VEXZA-47701 format. One line per 5 residues: number of its first residue (from 0); their letters; for each residue x, y, z negated of N, C-alpha, C. Coordinates in Angstrom, 2 decimals, decimal comma, always signed. Layout:
% residues N
NUM = a = X Y Z X Y Z X Y Z ~ ... .
% end
This chain:
% residues 243
0 = mtriv = +79,72 -118,13 +113,27 +79,81 -119,36 +112,63 +81,11 -120,07 +112,88 ~ +81,87 -120,45 +111,87 +83,11 -121,20 +112,24 +83,10 -122,54 +113,02 ~ +83,85 -122,59 +113,95 +83,52 -123,69 +114,97 +84,56 -124,71 +114,34 ~ +84,02 -125,93 +113,91 +84,80 -126,90 +113,39 +84,95 -128,08 +114,33 ~ +86,23 -128,51 +114,48 +86,44 -129,65 +115,32 +86,81 -130,82 +114,54 .
5 = givqa = +86,06 -132,00 +114,59 +86,59 -133,26 +113,92 +87,53 -133,85 +114,62 ~ +88,66 -134,47 +113,96 +89,70 -135,32 +114,60 +89,79 -136,41 +113,83 ~ +89,71 -137,62 +114,40 +89,65 -138,92 +113,70 +90,99 -139,55 +114,05 ~ +91,88 -139,75 +113,24 +93,31 -140,37 +113,74 +93,01 -141,96 +113,66 ~ +93,46 -142,61 +114,68 +93,04 -144,14 +114,85 +94,37 -144,74 +115,63 .
10 = rmgss = +94,86 -145,80 +115,21 +95,79 -146,61 +115,98 +95,72 -148,16 +115,54 ~ +96,28 -149,05 +116,43 +96,04 -150,45 +116,07 +97,07 -150,79 +115,01 ~ +98,17 -150,14 +115,11 +99,34 -150,53 +114,28 +98,99 -150,24 +112,71 ~ +99,23 -151,30 +111,80 +98,98 -150,95 +110,34 +100,08 -152,08 +109,70 ~ +100,93 -151,62 +108,91 +101,63 -152,57 +108,33 +101,04 -153,66 +107,49 .
15 = rlpgk = +99,92 -153,26 +106,86 +99,23 -154,21 +105,96 +97,97 -154,77 +106,54 ~ +97,40 -154,28 +107,60 +96,14 -154,70 +108,29 +96,26 -154,26 +109,61 ~ +96,95 -154,93 +110,49 +96,96 -154,46 +111,99 +95,67 -154,74 +112,63 ~ +95,22 -153,90 +113,63 +93,94 -153,82 +114,24 +92,59 -153,68 +113,43 ~ +93,05 -153,28 +112,26 +91,85 -152,83 +111,41 +90,81 -152,00 +111,90 .
20 = vlrpl = +91,22 -151,02 +112,84 +90,21 -149,92 +113,24 +89,22 -150,40 +114,18 ~ +89,49 -151,60 +114,68 +88,53 -152,24 +115,63 +87,95 -153,44 +115,28 ~ +88,13 -153,77 +113,95 +87,36 -154,83 +113,32 +85,74 -154,54 +113,45 ~ +84,97 -155,71 +113,64 +83,49 -155,34 +113,60 +82,95 -155,43 +112,10 ~ +81,97 -154,47 +112,05 +81,15 -154,44 +110,80 +79,72 -154,30 +111,01 .
25 = agrsv = +79,00 -155,15 +110,94 +77,54 -155,28 +110,99 +77,13 -154,73 +112,57 ~ +78,04 -155,17 +113,38 +77,77 -155,05 +114,78 +78,35 -153,77 +115,42 ~ +79,14 -153,05 +114,56 +79,73 -151,77 +115,07 +81,28 -151,77 +114,64 ~ +82,29 -151,22 +115,43 +83,70 -151,32 +114,94 +83,89 -150,27 +113,92 ~ +84,91 -150,59 +113,10 +85,19 -149,66 +111,90 +85,43 -148,23 +112,54 .
30 = lgrvv = +86,10 -147,96 +113,55 +86,18 -146,78 +114,36 +84,82 -146,16 +114,61 ~ +83,96 -147,18 +115,13 +82,62 -146,69 +115,36 +81,71 -146,09 +114,33 ~ +81,98 -146,56 +113,05 +81,39 -146,16 +111,80 +81,88 -144,91 +111,42 ~ +83,04 -144,82 +111,54 +83,68 -143,52 +111,19 +83,27 -142,33 +112,15 ~ +83,25 -142,63 +113,34 +82,90 -141,77 +114,37 +81,35 -141,11 +114,09 .
35 = raaad = +80,50 -142,37 +113,79 +79,13 -141,88 +113,62 +78,79 -141,16 +112,35 ~ +79,47 -141,44 +111,23 +79,53 -140,82 +109,95 +80,03 -139,38 +110,15 ~ +81,03 -139,11 +110,79 +81,52 -137,67 +110,95 +80,50 -136,82 +111,74 ~ +79,79 -137,34 +112,78 +79,07 -136,67 +113,74 +77,72 -136,47 +112,90 ~ +77,21 -137,38 +112,12 +76,04 -137,35 +111,38 +76,11 -136,27 +110,23 .
40 = ggvla = +77,23 -135,76 +109,94 +77,22 -134,77 +108,98 +76,69 -133,30 +109,49 ~ +76,70 -133,31 +110,81 +75,85 -132,16 +111,50 +76,76 -130,87 +111,53 ~ +77,97 -130,96 +111,16 +78,65 -129,66 +111,18 +79,76 -129,34 +112,05 ~ +79,87 -130,66 +113,02 +81,11 -130,36 +113,92 +80,68 -129,96 +115,41 ~ +81,35 -128,99 +115,87 +81,22 -128,50 +117,17 +81,68 -129,43 +118,22 .
45 = dlvva = +82,77 -130,13 +117,88 +83,36 -131,19 +118,85 +83,99 -132,31 +117,99 ~ +84,13 -133,45 +118,54 +84,75 -134,62 +117,80 +85,59 -135,29 +118,78 ~ +86,90 -135,66 +118,29 +87,78 -136,41 +119,24 +88,60 -137,26 +118,42 ~ +88,85 -138,49 +119,02 +89,80 -139,44 +118,32 +91,19 -139,35 +118,84 ~ +92,04 -139,06 +117,96 +93,64 -138,93 +118,22 +94,30 -140,35 +118,10 .
50 = tstda = +94,54 -140,87 +119,19 +95,31 -142,12 +118,87 +96,78 -141,95 +119,71 ~ +97,53 -143,03 +119,65 +98,94 -143,09 +120,20 +98,92 -143,37 +121,62 ~ +100,16 -143,15 +122,31 +100,44 -143,42 +123,61 +101,08 -144,74 +123,79 ~ +101,31 -145,46 +122,50 +101,53 -146,83 +122,66 +100,66 -147,66 +123,48 ~ +101,03 -148,72 +124,20 +100,22 -149,69 +125,01 +99,18 -150,28 +124,05 .
55 = vddav = +99,62 -150,65 +122,80 +98,68 -151,44 +121,94 +97,41 -150,41 +121,69 ~ +97,42 -149,32 +121,77 +96,42 -148,28 +121,65 +95,51 -148,07 +122,71 ~ +95,75 -148,93 +123,88 +94,97 -148,84 +124,98 +93,44 -149,27 +124,52 ~ +93,56 -150,27 +123,57 +92,27 -150,67 +122,99 +91,47 -149,66 +122,31 ~ +92,12 -148,71 +121,49 +91,58 -147,78 +120,99 +90,83 -146,79 +121,95 .
60 = aaecg = +91,69 -146,43 +122,92 +91,10 -145,63 +124,01 +89,80 -146,25 +124,74 ~ +89,85 -147,33 +124,95 +88,89 -148,22 +125,51 +87,46 -148,09 +124,61 ~ +87,72 -148,18 +123,39 +86,69 -148,23 +122,41 +86,01 -146,81 +122,52 ~ +86,93 -145,60 +122,55 +86,37 -144,50 +122,47 +85,48 -144,35 +123,88 ~ +85,83 -144,68 +124,99 +85,00 -144,74 +126,12 +83,70 -145,34 +125,87 .
65 = rlgva = +83,51 -146,49 +125,19 +82,53 -147,24 +124,80 +81,57 -146,43 +123,90 ~ +82,18 -145,83 +122,94 +81,41 -145,05 +121,99 +80,99 -143,62 +122,66 ~ +81,50 -143,16 +123,74 +81,30 -142,00 +124,31 +81,78 -140,86 +123,55 ~ +83,02 -141,00 +122,97 +83,71 -140,01 +122,22 +84,95 -139,59 +122,76 ~ +85,47 -138,40 +122,84 +86,65 -137,97 +123,52 +87,80 -138,64 +122,88 .
70 = chrgp = +88,98 -138,71 +123,57 +90,16 -139,32 +123,09 +91,35 -138,67 +123,56 ~ +92,30 -138,31 +122,56 +93,45 -137,67 +122,86 +94,76 -138,62 +122,56 ~ +95,74 -138,82 +123,25 +96,87 -139,64 +122,93 +98,09 -138,98 +122,81 ~ +98,79 -139,18 +121,79 +100,02 -138,38 +121,45 +101,10 -139,49 +120,95 ~ +102,08 -138,95 +120,37 +103,17 -139,65 +119,52 +102,55 -140,57 +118,55 .
75 = vddvl = +103,38 -141,84 +118,41 +103,01 -142,89 +117,43 +103,18 -142,27 +115,98 ~ +104,35 -141,85 +115,62 +104,68 -141,38 +114,33 +104,36 -140,02 +113,92 ~ +104,60 -138,96 +114,97 +104,27 -137,65 +114,63 +102,83 -137,50 +114,74 ~ +102,07 -137,70 +113,73 +100,59 -137,53 +113,86 +100,29 -136,12 +113,94 ~ +101,05 -135,28 +113,41 +100,88 -133,71 +113,12 +100,65 -133,31 +114,65 .
80 = drfvg = +101,78 -133,83 +115,36 +101,73 -133,35 +116,91 +100,67 -133,77 +117,51 ~ +100,35 -135,04 +117,34 +98,95 -135,66 +117,86 +97,67 -134,73 +117,55 ~ +97,76 -134,36 +116,36 +96,50 -133,54 +115,86 +96,43 -132,09 +116,66 ~ +97,73 -131,46 +116,77 +97,54 -130,13 +117,48 +97,53 -130,40 +118,97 ~ +97,93 -131,48 +119,50 +97,52 -131,74 +120,99 +96,09 -132,01 +121,18 .
85 = aldah = +95,41 -132,63 +120,14 +93,95 -132,78 +120,30 +93,23 -131,32 +120,10 ~ +93,81 -130,67 +119,24 +93,22 -129,28 +119,16 +93,33 -128,36 +120,16 ~ +94,49 -128,51 +120,88 +94,64 -127,69 +122,16 +93,68 -128,00 +123,19 ~ +93,28 -129,49 +123,26 +92,47 -129,91 +124,31 +90,95 -129,59 +123,83 ~ +90,68 -129,40 +122,45 +89,43 -129,33 +121,82 +89,46 -128,09 +120,82 .
90 = pgdav = +89,45 -126,94 +121,43 +89,70 -125,66 +120,61 +88,87 -125,59 +119,41 ~ +89,15 -124,95 +118,30 +88,26 -124,80 +117,14 +88,82 -123,76 +116,17 ~ +88,03 -123,42 +115,17 +88,47 -122,38 +114,23 +89,07 -123,28 +113,04 ~ +88,63 -124,27 +112,94 +89,12 -125,23 +111,77 +88,87 -126,75 +112,16 ~ +89,80 -127,42 +111,64 +89,84 -129,01 +111,77 +89,49 -129,86 +110,65 .
95 = mrfta = +88,48 -130,70 +110,75 +88,20 -131,76 +109,77 +88,90 -132,91 +110,16 ~ +89,72 -133,34 +109,26 +90,61 -134,62 +109,55 +89,96 -135,87 +108,88 ~ +89,80 -136,92 +109,69 +89,18 -138,13 +109,29 +90,26 -139,23 +109,66 ~ +90,32 -140,21 +108,87 +91,11 -141,46 +109,16 +90,26 -142,58 +109,67 ~ +90,52 -143,45 +110,58 +89,73 -144,41 +111,01 +89,68 -145,61 +110,06 .
100 = dcpll = +90,29 -145,51 +108,93 +90,27 -146,72 +107,96 +89,25 -146,43 +106,85 ~ +88,17 -145,58 +106,98 +87,29 -145,28 +105,99 +85,93 -145,47 +106,58 ~ +85,39 -146,82 +106,81 +84,14 -147,03 +107,27 +82,99 -146,69 +106,61 ~ +83,14 -146,42 +105,18 +82,08 -146,10 +104,55 +81,90 -144,55 +104,21 ~ +82,38 -143,83 +105,03 +82,39 -142,37 +105,00 +80,92 -141,96 +104,88 .
105 = dpeiv = +80,73 -141,03 +103,88 +79,31 -140,50 +103,73 +79,11 -139,10 +104,55 ~ +78,29 -139,10 +105,58 +78,04 -137,88 +106,27 +77,49 -136,68 +105,21 ~ +76,82 -136,89 +104,06 +76,59 -136,02 +103,22 +77,68 -135,02 +102,63 ~ +78,76 -135,79 +102,46 +79,96 -135,23 +101,89 +80,76 -134,41 +102,95 ~ +80,90 -134,90 +104,17 +81,25 -133,99 +105,27 +80,64 -132,77 +105,44 .
110 = rlvad = +79,25 -132,87 +105,28 +78,54 -131,52 +105,27 +78,78 -130,75 +104,11 ~ +78,87 -131,19 +102,98 +79,29 -130,33 +101,70 +80,62 -129,62 +101,92 ~ +81,62 -130,38 +102,33 +83,00 -129,72 +102,20 +82,87 -128,64 +103,43 ~ +82,38 -128,98 +104,57 +82,10 -127,90 +105,53 +81,66 -126,66 +104,88 ~ +80,42 -126,85 +104,36 +79,62 -125,63 +103,68 +80,62 -125,06 +102,76 .
115 = vyrav = +81,19 -125,69 +101,84 +82,23 -125,05 +100,86 +83,23 -124,23 +101,64 ~ +83,78 -124,77 +102,74 +84,82 -124,11 +103,47 +84,43 -122,72 +104,12 ~ +83,00 -122,94 +104,69 +82,54 -121,69 +105,28 +82,19 -120,70 +104,24 ~ +81,95 -121,05 +103,13 +81,47 -120,00 +102,11 +82,60 -119,24 +101,52 ~ +83,89 -119,87 +101,52 +84,85 -119,14 +100,99 +85,90 -118,50 +102,06 .
120 = pgldy = +85,73 -117,30 +102,38 +86,58 -116,54 +103,16 +88,09 -116,75 +103,13 ~ +88,87 -116,87 +104,00 +90,25 -116,85 +103,91 +90,99 -117,98 +103,53 ~ +90,46 -119,30 +103,30 +90,78 -120,51 +102,95 +91,72 -120,99 +104,24 ~ +92,85 -121,63 +103,66 +93,72 -122,57 +104,71 +93,31 -123,84 +104,51 ~ +92,94 -124,33 +103,52 +92,68 -125,78 +103,29 +91,75 -126,14 +102,06 .
125 = astsi = +90,78 -127,07 +102,38 +90,08 -127,73 +101,36 +89,77 -128,99 +101,34 ~ +89,77 -129,76 +100,33 +89,79 -131,32 +100,26 +89,18 -131,76 +99,08 ~ +88,71 -132,95 +99,07 +88,04 -133,51 +97,84 +89,15 -134,41 +97,23 ~ +90,30 -134,53 +97,65 +91,41 -135,31 +97,08 +92,51 -134,70 +96,29 ~ +92,24 -133,44 +96,24 +93,25 -132,64 +95,32 +93,05 -132,95 +93,90 .
130 = artlp = +91,82 -132,78 +93,32 +91,50 -133,41 +91,98 +90,57 -134,50 +92,30 ~ +90,91 -135,75 +92,35 +90,11 -136,91 +92,85 +89,05 -137,26 +92,00 ~ +87,80 -137,22 +92,43 +86,63 -137,86 +91,69 +86,05 -138,82 +92,54 ~ +86,29 -138,65 +93,89 +85,65 -139,63 +94,93 +86,43 -141,06 +94,98 ~ +85,58 -142,00 +95,41 +86,40 -143,33 +95,70 +87,33 -143,04 +96,81 .
135 = rgldv = +88,55 -143,52 +96,76 +89,33 -143,68 +97,83 +88,67 -144,15 +99,08 ~ +88,68 -143,45 +100,13 +87,79 -143,84 +101,32 +86,89 -142,90 +101,75 ~ +86,45 -142,16 +100,79 +85,22 -141,11 +101,09 +85,71 -139,81 +101,24 ~ +87,11 -139,44 +100,90 +87,52 -138,17 +100,70 +87,35 -137,45 +102,38 ~ +87,06 -136,22 +102,16 +87,02 -135,24 +103,31 +88,03 -134,09 +103,15 .
140 = eiira = +88,42 -133,70 +104,36 +89,37 -132,35 +104,20 +89,29 -131,48 +105,44 ~ +89,48 -130,22 +105,28 +89,40 -129,32 +106,44 +90,49 -128,32 +106,27 ~ +91,13 -127,93 +107,39 +92,17 -126,96 +107,38 +92,07 -126,05 +108,53 ~ +92,17 -124,67 +108,37 +92,25 -123,65 +109,31 +93,04 -124,05 +110,45 ~ +92,54 -123,83 +111,73 +93,38 -124,26 +112,99 +94,77 -123,47 +112,93 .
145 = dtlrt = +94,91 -122,24 +112,63 +95,93 -121,55 +112,57 +96,96 -122,05 +111,67 ~ +96,42 -122,56 +110,43 +97,25 -123,13 +109,38 +97,75 -124,44 +109,88 ~ +97,11 -125,24 +110,70 +97,46 -126,55 +111,20 +98,80 -126,27 +112,23 ~ +98,48 -125,17 +112,96 +99,66 -124,76 +113,83 +100,82 -124,46 +113,15 ~ +100,63 -123,73 +112,19 +101,85 -123,18 +111,00 +102,52 -124,50 +110,59 .
150 = lhria = +101,72 -125,48 +110,20 +102,43 -126,77 +109,82 +103,12 -127,33 +110,84 ~ +102,64 -127,32 +111,99 +103,27 -128,04 +113,14 +104,70 -127,44 +113,35 ~ +104,76 -125,96 +113,06 +106,31 -125,42 +113,18 +107,12 -125,77 +112,14 ~ +106,65 -125,99 +110,86 +107,58 -125,95 +109,74 +107,62 -127,29 +109,13 ~ +106,56 -128,33 +109,21 +106,74 -129,25 +108,29 +107,68 -130,38 +109,02 .
155 = tdhhr = +108,16 -131,23 +108,07 +109,27 -132,23 +108,47 +108,81 -133,51 +107,76 ~ +109,66 -134,53 +108,27 +109,48 -135,90 +107,45 +108,31 -136,56 +107,31 ~ +107,82 -136,89 +106,17 +106,64 -137,58 +106,07 +105,42 -136,66 +106,14 ~ +105,71 -135,38 +105,85 +104,51 -134,52 +106,12 +104,00 -134,45 +107,63 ~ +104,73 -134,86 +108,50 +104,30 -135,10 +109,94 +103,36 -136,35 +110,09 .
160 = vhvts = +103,58 -137,14 +109,33 +102,71 -138,40 +109,39 +101,44 -138,24 +108,69 ~ +101,34 -137,31 +107,54 +100,14 -137,06 +106,72 +99,56 -135,75 +107,17 ~ +99,73 -135,18 +108,17 +99,21 -134,15 +108,81 +99,14 -132,75 +107,95 ~ +98,21 -132,93 +106,86 +97,98 -131,84 +106,04 +98,72 -131,76 +104,73 ~ +99,58 -132,66 +104,55 +100,08 -132,75 +103,31 +101,08 -131,53 +102,86 .
165 = yayth = +101,85 -131,07 +103,80 +102,63 -129,70 +103,54 +101,90 -128,60 +102,99 ~ +100,65 -128,49 +103,33 +99,83 -127,41 +102,86 +99,41 -127,71 +101,41 ~ +98,90 -128,92 +101,00 +98,41 -129,10 +99,64 +99,49 -129,29 +98,76 ~ +100,78 -129,61 +99,21 +101,76 -129,54 +98,28 +102,58 -128,37 +98,14 ~ +102,15 -127,34 +98,90 +102,84 -125,96 +98,91 +101,50 -124,93 +98,58 .
170 = pelfr = +100,98 -125,08 +97,40 +99,98 -124,17 +97,37 +100,37 -122,51 +97,16 ~ +101,60 -122,33 +96,90 +102,16 -121,12 +96,90 +102,21 -120,43 +98,10 ~ +102,13 -121,26 +99,15 +102,27 -120,75 +100,62 +100,90 -120,50 +101,26 ~ +99,98 -121,37 +100,78 +98,71 -121,57 +101,44 +97,55 -121,54 +100,33 ~ +96,42 -120,84 +100,84 +95,13 -120,84 +100,11 +94,52 -122,24 +100,15 .
175 = vlgvt = +94,47 -122,83 +98,96 +94,08 -124,15 +98,87 +92,68 -124,39 +97,80 ~ +91,78 -125,15 +98,19 +90,76 -125,26 +97,39 +90,41 -126,88 +97,22 ~ +90,40 -127,30 +95,96 +90,00 -128,60 +95,81 +88,45 -128,65 +95,36 ~ +87,65 -129,47 +96,16 +86,39 -129,94 +95,83 +86,13 -131,06 +94,93 ~ +85,54 -131,05 +93,84 +85,14 -131,93 +93,16 +83,66 -132,43 +92,92 .
180 = ltpdr = +83,31 -133,50 +92,97 +82,10 -133,87 +92,80 +81,89 -134,85 +91,52 ~ +80,75 -134,69 +90,73 +80,57 -135,54 +89,50 +79,46 -136,50 +89,90 ~ +79,42 -137,58 +89,28 +80,33 -138,08 +88,17 +81,68 -138,65 +89,01 ~ +82,55 -138,80 +87,90 +83,84 -139,29 +88,56 +83,91 -140,76 +88,98 ~ +84,06 -140,98 +90,21 +83,88 -142,44 +90,78 +85,17 -142,82 +91,51 .
185 = salrl = +86,36 -142,38 +91,02 +87,66 -142,36 +91,53 +88,18 -143,68 +91,23 ~ +87,62 -144,43 +90,31 +88,04 -145,77 +90,20 +87,53 -146,82 +91,18 ~ +86,53 -146,46 +91,98 +86,30 -147,44 +93,14 +87,23 -147,11 +94,31 ~ +87,54 -148,19 +94,93 +88,34 -148,12 +96,09 +87,46 -148,65 +97,49 ~ +87,27 -147,73 +98,26 +86,47 -148,10 +99,36 +87,12 -147,72 +100,69 .
190 = tldte = +88,41 -147,81 +100,78 +89,11 -147,70 +102,12 +89,43 -148,98 +102,61 ~ +90,14 -149,02 +103,77 +90,56 -150,11 +104,37 +91,95 -150,34 +104,73 ~ +92,63 -150,95 +103,99 +94,06 -151,05 +104,33 +94,65 -152,46 +103,90 ~ +93,89 -153,21 +103,32 +94,40 -154,62 +102,96 +93,32 -155,80 +103,06 ~ +93,58 -156,99 +103,02 +92,42 -158,03 +103,20 +91,46 -157,99 +102,07 .
195 = qdwal = +91,98 -157,53 +100,81 +91,19 -157,34 +99,83 +90,30 -156,27 +99,96 ~ +90,69 -155,11 +100,62 +89,76 -154,01 +100,96 +88,68 -154,56 +101,96 ~ +89,17 -155,30 +102,89 +88,41 -155,93 +103,93 +87,12 -156,63 +103,30 ~ +87,53 -157,49 +102,43 +86,38 -158,36 +101,73 +85,40 -157,51 +101,12 ~ +85,80 -156,39 +100,42 +84,78 -155,52 +99,80 +83,94 -154,77 +100,71 .
200 = vravt = +84,67 -154,16 +101,74 +83,94 -153,45 +102,56 +82,87 -154,24 +103,57 ~ +83,42 -155,36 +103,85 +82,37 -156,47 +104,60 +81,38 -156,69 +103,65 ~ +81,53 -156,90 +102,47 +80,38 -157,30 +101,61 +79,28 -156,22 +101,66 ~ +79,86 -154,99 +101,61 +78,96 -153,67 +101,59 +78,12 -153,59 +102,76 ~ +78,62 -153,93 +104,06 +78,04 -153,85 +105,17 +77,09 -155,21 +105,39 .
205 = dhfgd = +77,48 -156,01 +104,85 +76,58 -157,20 +104,87 +75,24 -156,96 +104,17 ~ +75,43 -156,31 +103,06 +74,15 -155,93 +102,17 +73,43 -154,85 +102,78 ~ +74,10 -153,82 +103,31 +73,34 -152,58 +103,53 +72,99 -152,57 +105,07 ~ +73,86 -153,25 +105,86 +73,69 -153,27 +107,44 +74,34 -152,07 +108,03 ~ +73,97 -151,65 +109,42 +74,50 -151,02 +110,11 +73,98 -149,31 +109,98 .
210 = vsvpl = +74,33 -149,01 +108,78 +73,88 -147,54 +108,16 +74,93 -146,95 +107,34 ~ +74,91 -145,68 +107,27 +75,84 -144,91 +106,36 +75,18 -144,82 +105,14 ~ +75,73 -145,24 +104,08 +75,16 -145,39 +102,76 +75,59 -144,20 +101,97 ~ +74,79 -143,45 +101,39 +74,96 -142,30 +100,66 +75,91 -142,73 +99,30 ~ +76,88 -142,01 +98,83 +77,63 -142,40 +97,81 +76,89 -142,97 +96,58 .
215 = aklad = +75,94 -142,07 +96,10 +75,37 -142,49 +95,07 +74,65 -143,83 +94,99 ~ +73,93 -144,05 +96,23 +73,39 -145,31 +96,36 +74,28 -146,44 +96,40 ~ +75,41 -146,18 +97,00 +76,38 -147,26 +97,10 +77,14 -147,54 +95,61 ~ +77,31 -146,50 +94,96 +78,09 -146,65 +93,72 +77,07 -147,31 +92,82 ~ +75,74 -146,98 +92,70 +74,72 -147,77 +91,96 +74,75 -149,24 +92,26 .
220 = wlagq = +74,81 -149,40 +93,53 +74,80 -151,01 +93,83 +76,05 -151,63 +93,29 ~ +77,13 -151,12 +93,61 +78,40 -151,50 +93,09 +78,57 -151,82 +91,67 ~ +77,83 -150,82 +90,83 +77,92 -151,08 +89,49 +77,41 -152,31 +88,94 ~ +76,46 -152,84 +89,71 +75,92 -154,35 +89,46 +76,76 -155,50 +90,06 ~ +77,95 -155,16 +90,68 +78,76 -156,03 +91,36 +80,19 -156,17 +90,81 .
225 = palca = +80,46 -156,37 +89,78 +81,83 -156,23 +89,01 +83,02 -157,13 +89,72 ~ +82,49 -158,34 +90,07 +83,52 -159,20 +90,87 +83,77 -158,72 +92,11 ~ +82,88 -158,18 +92,93 +83,30 -157,44 +94,23 +84,07 -156,43 +93,96 ~ +83,89 -155,42 +93,03 +84,71 -154,36 +92,75 +86,16 -154,84 +92,31 ~ +86,40 -155,90 +91,76 +87,57 -156,42 +91,18 +88,28 -156,99 +92,40 .
230 = lnaav = +87,72 -157,14 +93,44 +88,51 -157,74 +94,62 +89,85 -157,00 +95,02 ~ +89,56 -155,71 +95,06 +90,67 -154,67 +95,48 +91,37 -153,69 +94,51 ~ +90,93 -154,01 +93,04 +91,16 -153,04 +92,06 +92,69 -152,90 +91,77 ~ +93,31 -153,91 +92,27 +94,88 -153,93 +91,80 +95,69 -153,67 +93,32 ~ +94,88 -153,22 +94,26 +95,70 -152,79 +95,42 +96,43 -151,37 +95,07 .
235 = rqkrl = +97,75 -151,37 +95,45 +98,52 -150,22 +95,37 +98,41 -149,27 +96,44 ~ +97,95 -148,00 +96,29 +97,97 -147,14 +97,40 +99,37 -146,61 +97,75 ~ +99,86 -146,60 +98,85 +101,14 -146,07 +99,31 +101,33 -144,62 +98,80 ~ +102,39 -144,45 +98,38 +103,04 -143,12 +98,05 +103,12 -142,10 +99,31 ~ +102,93 -140,95 +99,10 +102,87 -139,91 +100,10 +104,08 -140,05 +101,00 .
240 = ees = +105,27 -140,39 +100,40 +106,55 -140,54 +101,25 +106,61 -141,73 +101,84 ~ +105,74 -142,55 +101,66 +105,76 -144,01 +102,50 +104,86 -143,65 +103,76 ~ +105,41 -144,04 +104,87 +104,54 -144,09 +105,95 +103,54 -145,02 +106,23 .
% end
């Protein structure tokens, strides 16, 4: 069985919403919700939070201690190096990458992507975001450990911030698979990057409480909340080249 290590990248610095990863949602931090959802997928042999060595991220390390999850600290801007350091400390055959600004992560999708990866021999990378049908904020990706180490040797510039982007933008070099789920719900924005996003996410957790909500159930509820969905509909996602 492929040993999968989950790595959650988290830090307090954010140009649009500083400190977002430790904001409280229904009695649990945003980071705590991501950690729980990743673990509840039931496919990870190990789970570690990768934060930076910056003093402001002492708070993230402290939260990891409270959550009982391992913490690895590395460079602020070279997130790829941070991931490889976490992998060195927590070895595995593949890495599932999570970001701590996705508090509505669905454990069922985590499990599905792991199952797909394990079912296709020789994959370097698989992700739900190559041909997007999921809401932004629910994507899951997995990369072979040896491929991650290859990226560490060859990737430059913004690819070191986005960790896996060199692989999926160079499909001629790597065996890449897109995982799509129907129906297409990509118009929904369920990530946490702005105050508008925060208003929507907080409304969701106020309604459902401290649980991970399956995407179908959440999407059905949001279909009856057009004013809520409109809160962050105009938010522009940063381009890949933007840090």
